[in-house]
N, C-alpha and C positions, 0 to 999 in steps of 0.2 A: 238798774235804770229801767224805767217803764217804757212802753212802746211810744208814748207821746214824746218823751224826751229824745228818743232815737230819731223820730220824725223831725223834731226841731233841729237836731244837729245836721241831718241830711238837707234840710231847707237852707241852713247856713251855707253849706257847701255849694248847693245849686245856685244860690244868690250870688256867690262870689264869681261864678263863671259868667253870669249875665251882666254883672256891673263892672268888671275889670277886663280890659283888653289884654291880649297876649303881647309878650315882649318881642319886638322885632330886632334882628341883628343890628340894624342901623341905629335904633334908639339906644341900644345897650351902651354904646360908646359916648352918648351925649348926656346921660343922666348924671345928676349931682346928688348930694345928700345934705340933710339938715339935721342938726343935733336936736334931741327931744329930751323930755323929762322921763327917765326910765321908770319912775314910780307909777306912771300912767299906763304902763304896759305889763302884760304877763304872758309868758309862753307856756302853753298847756299841752300835755299829752292827752289827746281826746280819744277815748276808746271807741272802737268799732269792730264788728265781727268777732272772731274768736281770739281773744287776747291780742288783738292788734290795735295799733295806735297811729294817729296822725297828728301833725302839729296844728294847733289852733292858737293864734295870737289875738288877744283881746286888748282893746285900747279904751281907756276912760276919756271920753271927749268932753263931758261936762260933769258938774257936781250935782246934777238933778237927782240921780239915783245911782247907787253903786252897780257896776257891771259884773262883778264877781265877788266871791267871799272865800277866804282861805281858812283852813283848819288843820290841826295836827302838825306833825313833823316827821321827816324821814320815812315816807315822803309827805309833802304838804298837799292835802287834797283841796281841789278848787271846785267851788260850786258856781257854775256859769249862770249868774242871775239874769243876764240879758235874755235868756231863753224864756223868761216868764213875763215879759212885757215888750211893747213896741220900743225898741232901742234906737230908733232913728234920731240922729242928732245927739244921742246920749253916749252910745257905745260904738266902737268900731271893731270889726272882726276880720281876720284874714285866715283862710282855711286851706290854701293851696299855693302853688308857685306863681299864680297870678297876683297874689296878695303879699307875698314875702319872698325874699331871696338873700343870697350872701353878697356882702361887699367887703373886699379885702384890699387894704393899702390904696384906697381911693378908686378901686376898679369894680365895676359891676360884674358879678359872676352868675347872674341869673340863668344864662344859657349854658353855662359850663358845669354847674354843680346842682345836684338834686339833694334836697334836705330830707333825711329819713330819721326814723326812730328805731333803735336797736336795744335789745335787752342784754346787758353785760354785767356780770358780777353782782347780781341782785339789785340792779337799778336800771332805769331807762336812760339811754344816752342819745342826745341829739347830735347827729353827724351830717356832714356834707360829703357827698360822693361824686366824684368826677364822672360826668356823663359820657365823655369821649374816650377816656383812657383808663382802662381797668387796672393799669399798673400804678396809677396815682394813689397815694395813701389817703384814707378817710381823714376828715378834719373834725375833731370833737369840738362842739359848740357849748353844750350844757348837759346837765344831768338832774335826775329827780331825787337822788340820795335815798333811794328805797323804791319799793313797788307796792301799790295797792291795786290789785287786779280789779278791772272793771270801773275804776274811778278816774275822774279828771285829776291830773297831777301836775304840779308846778315844776317847770324847768328852772334851775339856777344856772345862769350863764357863767361859763368859765371866765377866769380873769382875762382882761383885754378884749372881751366881747361886750357889746352894748346894742341898744336899739337906736336906729336913726330912720329918718323919713326920706323917701326919694323925692327929688324935685326936678323939674324940667324947665329950663330957661327962667329960673327964679320962682316958679310956681310950685307950691307944695302939692304932692299927690298922696293918694291913700296907700300906696305901696310902702311896706315896711322892710327895712334892711336889718339883718343880723350882721353887725359891722365889727371889724377889727382893723387896727392899723398895721397889723402884721401882713407881710406879703404872702401870697398863695404859695404852697409848697411847689418845689420844682418837680415837674412831672417827668419821670423817666420815660424816654422814648423807646420804641422797639428797636433793637439792634439791627443796623443795616449792613453790617459786615457779612460778606458771603460765608456761607457754611462750608467748612472744609470738605473736599471731595473724599469719598472713601478710597482707601489704598487700592492700587491696581492689583489684580490677581497675580500672584507669583506662580510661575510655571512650576509644576512638580519637579523636584530634583531626583534624577534617576539614581538609585542606590548602586554602589559598586557591586560587581558580581561577587557572589559568595565563593567560598572555597570550593564548593561542589561545582560551581559554574566555571571557575578559572581552569585553564588547561594545565595539566601537570608538567613540571619541568622535565621529568624523565620520559614523558610520553611524546613521541615525535608528532610533529604536525603534518597531517596528510596534505599532499599537494595533488591537485587534479591537473594532469598533463594531457593536452589535446594534440594529436598528431594528424598531419595532413594525409588523407587517403592516398595509397600508392596508385600510380598510373597503371592503366591496363597494359599487360605485357605485349599484347599483340597489336597495339596501336602503333603503326609506322609513323615516322617523322616525315612529313611531306612539306616541301617548300613550294609555296604557291607564288608564281610571279605576279607582279603588280600589273594589271591590265586595265585599260580604260574601257569600260563596258557601258554601252548605252543603257539608260535606265529602263527603256521599254523592252529590252531583249537581254535578260540576264544570262550571264555566262555559265555554262555547265562544265564543271570540272571533270577531267578524264578520270576513269577509275584507277586506283593505285596498281602498280605491277604486282603480279602474283609471285614471280621468281626473283630472288635477289642473288647477284653474283658478287662474291667477296674476293677481291684480288689477292694473290699470294706473292709476297716479296721474298726474293732469295737473300741468303746471307752474303 
């Protein structure tokens, strides 16, 4: 692809941002869809950068001039003819989430799913990825049935998928849906059950004493006996009478007698 072709693809992307408004949460619940002739649409893997691709949906609005041309098989290579002339009123193109989104089981999922292109098993696969929950599985929408590096390649929509047009209060809009009547997959939530607490630390169990530590049965157990110190031999036994002594004049005890007379009893 020459540089002018790259500039034309970039111009398509820029134009889509300028002509289509962003989807608001309030509007998402009020949009309806209208069936269309699928032969007037083609979903294309448009190359950009280094082996990277983005989704481009081309619509044939009138029979004045063809908007694209197909050739080959596995994959089918698409020549976007609308890049070679002023396609106003002749061709429609959608290059980002402002121009296309997913619709499943009658519900608009433009705010919930991002449409991406992945290379899997030798082909490009068009998938929808949940923006809010990384645990939700990807939704496969279509595939190219082969790869031709650097070329525009046609997506073949999987069974039960088709093109429809968004409308609002009965008015048809330019926004294109990739539509299925199948409900969106159930999104597994993050478990809210509390995590089990780690087990409490078990106190170390003291090991029983070994044979070297246990006292021998033949060895007597030593006992420590404490005895009261003996009274001094010279300390006399003195009986002190109870006297009321004024607190301000303490009583001085008389000195003990020095001689002791021991009475002798006859037989």
